N, C-alpha and C positions, 0 to 999 in steps of 0.2 A: 504494500500500500504506500502511496506517495505521502511523504511527511511535509507538512506546511507549518511554518511558525506563525502563530497568531499573536495579537497585540500583547497578551499577557506573558509571552515568552514561552508558553507551553506548546507542545506539538499538537497537531490536529488529532493524531491518534490518541494521545493522552486525554484530550478533551472528550473524545467519543467514548473512551473507556469509562470515564467518570460519569457520563450521561447514562450509560448502561447500568451502572451500579446504583443509580438513584431512582430507577424505575421498577415497576412490577412486571414488565414484560418478561416472559419466560426466556431462559437462556437459549433454548432451541429456536424460538421465534426470533430472538435477537440475532443469532448467527445466520439464520435464513435471510433476514432483512439486510444484514451487512453484506452478505454475498450478492444479494439482488441489486442494491443501490450503489455499492462501491465497485465500479467496473471501469474498464479502460475507455469506454466510449461516452461516459458521463463526466462532465467537469467536476472536480472535487468540491467546488463551491456549491453546486446544486445538490450533491449528495449530502454534504454537511448540513445544509439548510433543512433538507427533509429529515435528516437524523435528529435535529433539534426539535422539529415539529412532532415527530413520533414520541419523543420523550418530554414534550411540553416544556421546552426550555427556550422558547422564542421570546424576545423582548417586546412583546405586544403589550398594549395598555393593561390588560387584565393581569398579566404576570408581573408587570412593573408595580401595579397597585398592591399585589399580594406581598411584594417585597418592601412595602413601606413608602413607595413614591406617591406623592399627592399630585394628581393631574386630572384635567378635564378630558374625557375621552369621547372620540367620535371616529368612526371609520373614515379614513381619508379618501377612500375610493367611491363610496356611495353617500356619505354624509347622513345616513339614516339610522345608524345603530352604534351601540357601544362596541369598541374594538376588542375582540377576543381573537385568539388564534383560529378557532373554528370559523367564526364569522368572516374574518379577513380572507381566508384561503378557500372556503367552501360555500358559505352562505351569502356572502356579499353579492349584490346584483351584478357588479362588474365581473367578479370571479365566476359566477354562475354562467354568465354569457360566454366566457371562455370555455368552460367545461362542456356546455351544450355544443359549442362549435367543434370541440375535439371529439365528442361522442358521435357527431355526425360524420366526421372525417374517418374515424376508426370503426364506425358501425358497431358500437358497443355501448354498454351502460356502465358507468363507474359506480362503485360502491362508496357512498359518502358517509357511511356510518362511522368510519374511523380511517385515519391515514394508513394504518397497518392493513386493514381489509382492502383498501384501494390498491396497495402494492401487491398483496398476496394474490389478488385477482389476476394480475399479469401472468402469474405462473401457470394459469389454466390455458394460456394461448398455445395452440398446437404448433403454430408456425413461429420458429424462434426469432426470425427477423422482425416479424410483427410484434412479438413480445418485447423485443428491444426498443422498437419504435414507440409502443405504448408506454413503456417505462420512461423513455426519454420525454415523451409528451408530458407525463405527470410531473417529473422533476423540473423540466424547463418551465412549465406553467407555474409551478410553485415559486421558482426563483424569479420569474418575470413579475408575478403579482407582488412579491416582496420588494423588488426594485422599484416598481411603480409606486407603491406605498411610500417608500423612502424618498422617492423623487418629489412627491407632493409635499410630504411633511418637512423635508430638509431643504429643498430647493424651490418650493412653490411651483413645481413643474406642471405643465398642462398635459395630462394623460388621457388618451382616447383609445377606444377599443380596436379600431382597424390597424393602426401601427403596432399595437401589442400583439395582435394575431400574426402579423407579418414577421415580427421578431421571433415568435415561438416557432413558426413554420421554418424559418431560416435555421434555427437551432436544431430542428428535427432533421433537416437535410444533412447537416454536418454529422449528426449522430449516426444516421443511416450509413454514411460513408465510412465511419470508424468501426461499426459493428462487424464482427467476423462471421456472423451467422448468415445463412441464406434460407431460401424457402422455395417450395414448388410453385411454379407459375400458374396457380389455380385462379379461378375467376374472382374469388373474394380478395385474395392477396393483391392481385393486380389492380382491382378497383380501389382498394385502400391506398395503395402506393401511387396510383394515378392522381387521386384527389389531393394527396400530400406532395405530389410532384417528386416522389422518390423513385430512383431507378432501382429496380429489383436486382438482387444478387441470386441468380438461379443456381440450384444444386447441380453439380456435374452429374452426368448420366452414370448409372451403376455399371 
């Protein structure tokens, strides 16, 4: 695993280990999630962000309040609700619009009951390349939502949906090129890849 130095001087791996020890997720599930999200075709920044969400260690307003910070909270993306990790990434109208767009592209339904269930759902994909693309979709979407939130809160940026979707689709294209998996050129796989503008990697003939 690649080691990155964070602002506190600790390595990224050390930080992730401490997050695991602070949560109630089983060791087997933790190992499975680690294998799933820490891979060579996903940027470490996206993987680490998802890792923090899984273990409820994001610096969203609800978590900051629980640590004693006094602040007035509102979701920066929709301005309609108190900012929590779940609302920001899954329930916010802006985030929901992205997820609906992705579901249409991938021809699937995401499980929003928890981030863990959403990730584990990717394992059910028979076509490995499509599994990698779905995983990349989730992690890049999470990262893009977080960066959009920070852009508004920290830089007063003007964030709109269409450029955000283009950014996510561009990240998906890069991921598909880095994945080592391939798939059979069946109708479903080809249709999904066409919609995402991904060039399929066909399996060699037996």
